[in-house]
C-alpha positions in Angstrom: 6.9 0.4 6.7 4.9 1.6 3.7 2.5 3.6 5.9 5.6 5.3 7.5 7.0 6.1 4.1 3.7 7.6 2.8 3.3 9.7 5.9 6.9 11.0 5.5 6.3 11.5 1.8 3.2 13.6 2.5 5.2 15.8 4.9 8.0 16.2 2.4 5.5 17.3 -0.3 4.0 19.9 2.1 7.3 21.2 3.2 8.5 21.7 -0.3 5.4 23.6 -1.3 5.8 25.9 1.8 9.5 26.5 1.0 8.9 27.2 -2.6 6.2 29.8 -2.0 3.3 30.7 -4.4 3.7 29.7 -8.0 4.0 32.6 -10.5 0.8 33.8 -12.2 -0.1 31.5 -15.1 -3.0 30.8 -17.3 -3.9 27.9 -15.1 -2.3 26.3 -12.1 -2.8 23.8 -9.4 -4.0 26.1 -6.6 -6.2 29.0 -5.9 -8.3 31.0 -8.4 -6.6 29.3 -11.4 -6.6 25.8 -9.8 -8.3 22.6 -10.9 -11.7 23.4 -9.4 -11.8 26.6 -11.6 -10.2 25.3 -14.8 -13.5 25.1 -16.7 -14.2 28.7 -16.0 -10.9 30.2 -17.1 -11.4 29.8 -20.9 -14.3 28.4 -23.0 -11.7 26.0 -24.5 -11.4 24.5 -21.0 -15.1 23.8 -20.6 -14.7 20.0 -20.5 -12.6 20.3 -17.3 -16.0 21.1 -15.7 -18.6 19.4 -17.9 -16.8 16.3 -19.2 -18.1 12.9 -18.2 -15.0 10.9 -19.0 -12.3 12.9 -17.2 -9.0 11.7 -15.7 -7.5 10.9 -13.3 -9.5 8.1 -11.7 -9.3 5.6 -8.9 -8.9 2.1 -10.3 -11.5 0.5 -8.0 -14.2 -2.0 -9.0 -12.2 -3.1 -12.1 -13.6 -5.6 -14.5 -11.7 -8.7 -15.6 -11.0 -8.7 -19.3 -8.7 -10.4 -21.8 -6.5 -7.4 -22.6 -4.0 -8.1 -25.3 -0.4 -7.7 -24.3 1.1 -4.2 -25.1 3.9 -4.2 -27.6 6.7 -1.8 -26.8 8.9 -0.6 -29.6 10.9 2.0 -27.7 14.4 2.9 -28.8 16.8 5.6 -27.3 15.3 9.0 -28.1 15.0 11.2 -25.0 16.5 14.3 -26.5 15.4 17.3 -24.4 14.2 18.0 -20.9 12.0 21.0 -20.2 10.7 22.7 -17.0 7.2 23.9 -18.2 6.3 25.3 -14.8 3.6 22.7 -14.5 5.8 19.6 -14.8 9.1 18.3 -16.0 8.7 17.0 -19.6 11.1 14.9 -21.7 10.6 15.4 -25.5 11.2 12.2 -27.4 12.6 11.8 -30.9 10.4 10.1 -33.6 10.8 6.4 -34.0 9.5 4.8 -30.8 6.0 3.3 -30.6 3.5 1.6 -28.4 1.3 -0.9 -30.2 -2.2 -1.4 -28.7 -4.4 -4.0 -30.4 -2.5 -3.6 -33.7 -2.8 0.2 -33.5 0.5 2.1 -33.7 1.0 5.1 -31.4 4.2 7.1 -31.6 5.8 8.2 -28.4 6.1 12.0 -28.4 7.0 13.0 -24.8 6.7 11.9 -21.2 6.3 13.9 -18.0 5.6 13.5 -14.3 3.1 14.2 -11.5 3.7 14.2 -7.7 1.9 12.8 -6.0 0.2 10.4 -8.5 -2.9 11.5 -10.2 -4.5 8.1 -10.7 -4.9 5.8 -7.8 -5.0 2.0 -7.6 -7.6 0.6 -5.2 -7.5 3.9 -3.3 -3.7 3.9 -3.0 -1.8 7.1 -4.0 1.8 6.9 -5.1 4.5 9.6 -4.6 5.2 9.9 -8.3 3.5 9.0 -11.6 4.9 9.2 -15.1 2.7 9.7 -18.2 4.1 8.6 -21.5 2.1 10.4 -24.2 1.6 8.8 -27.6 -0.3 9.8 -30.8 -1.4 7.9 -33.8 -1.5 9.1 -37.4 -5.0 10.5 -36.9 -4.1 12.5 -33.8 -5.7 10.1 -31.3 -3.9 9.9 -28.0 -2.8 7.0 -25.8 -1.2 7.6 -22.4 0.7 5.0 -20.5 0.9 5.6 -16.8 3.7 4.3 -14.6 3.6 4.5 -10.8 6.7 5.0 -8.6 7.0 3.8 -5.0 9.6 5.1 -2.6 12.8 3.0 -2.5 16.0 2.7 -4.5 17.0 5.5 -6.8 15.7 5.1 -10.3 18.6 4.7 -12.8 16.9 6.6 -15.7 15.6 9.4 -13.5 19.1 9.8 -12.2 20.4 10.5 -15.7 17.4 12.8 -16.6 17.6 14.7 -13.4 21.3 15.6 -13.9 20.0 17.9 -16.7 16.7 19.0 -15.1 16.2 22.8 -15.3 15.6 24.3 -11.9 13.4 27.2 -13.2 10.3 27.6 -15.3 10.9 27.6 -19.1 14.4 26.2 -18.7 15.4 23.4 -21.0 18.5 21.3 -21.7 19.6 18.8 -24.3 20.0 15.2 -23.0 22.9 12.9 -23.7 22.3 10.3 -26.5 21.3 6.8 -25.7 18.6 7.4 -23.0 15.7 4.9 -23.5 12.4 5.2 -21.7 12.1 1.4 -21.9 14.5 1.4 -18.9 11.8 3.0 -16.8 9.1 0.3 -17.4 8.4 -2.4 -14.8 9.4 -5.9 -15.5 5.8 -7.2 -15.4 3.7 -5.5 -18.2 0.2 -6.2 -17.0 -2.0 -3.1 -17.2 -5.4 -1.5 -16.6 -7.3 0.2 -19.4 -10.0 2.9 -19.4 -11.2 5.8 -21.5 -10.3 9.2 -20.1 -9.0 12.7 -20.8 -6.0 14.9 -20.5 -5.4 15.7 -16.9 -4.5 19.3 -17.7 -6.5 22.0 -19.6 -8.2 21.7 -22.0 -9.0 18.3 -20.5 -9.8 16.8 -23.9 -11.6 13.5 -23.8 -11.1 10.4 -26.0 -7.7 9.6 -24.6 -6.9 5.9 -24.4 -5.5 5.3 -20.9 -3.2 2.4 -20.0 -1.9 2.2 -16.4 0.8 -0.3 -15.5 -0.3 -2.5 -12.5 3.3 -2.9 -11.2 5.2 0.0 -9.9 8.9 1.0 -10.1 11.0 2.8 -7.5 12.4 6.3 -7.1 14.3 7.6 -4.1 12.9 10.3 -1.8 15.7 12.6 -3.0 14.7 12.2 -6.6 11.0 13.0 -5.8 12.1 16.0 -3.8 14.3 17.3 -6.6 11.4 17.1 -9.0 9.1 19.0 -6.6 11.7 21.7 -5.9 12.2 22.3 -9.7 8.5 22.9 -10.3 7.8 24.5 -6.9 4.5 22.8 -6.1 2.6 19.5 -6.2 1.0 18.9 -9.6 -1.8 16.3 -9.4 -5.3 17.0 -10.5 -7.9 15.7 -8.1 -9.7 12.4 -8.9 -12.6 12.6 -11.3 -15.9 10.6 -11.2 -15.8 7.3 -13.1 -19.4 7.6 -14.1 -20.5 4.8 -16.4 -17.0 3.9 -17.7 -15.7 0.3 -17.4 -12.3 0.0 -15.8 -10.7 -3.0 -17.3 -7.9 -5.2 -15.9 
């Protein structure tokens, strides 16, 4: 059943890209001359996209068993604005929510989505991945990844997508009370690795935390996301090199 869904999902992704046509010219994109394979050549500030040794996304294979401390989630309602950046759909979050990693406090600033998933787990790709972006007082970044499988509609996505702008640069205020905690899986086990931003300038030194358990989203919800941005938006996998991938 899963193989059938993934095949149908791939067909859906391709169909949506063909229907939407080419993306408008941008500083960088996910295809052609300004696509991922050329990001490092577009601007000197993007050099790490080509030369970096700790780039994301990665395939979580050959993971090493480790005693990772439980993550502490201090999320409160704060989803305040939804934006169509042309590259993704981003939800800006009000101050006051945090992720605590080994006693280090990271404030949630925004979360956004990639379809299909950027990271993989044991070679498996997922139809959608959320990235929750956090920063500490020194500007260090921590990104929490959540995978979505096809299935029942996601309750939080349903509320967000009601306001999702259908065109680039569109934005809308969100109703009060929306809490990203509703989107987390019940089991909070995670993988951990050092990586980078998955979009230019591909800055490294990002603390990556990827939930082992997935949540669900309906095919209609995934399709609505892709129609809004007009293209798939996953950077290809990057070499792991000497990095340990901890579980």
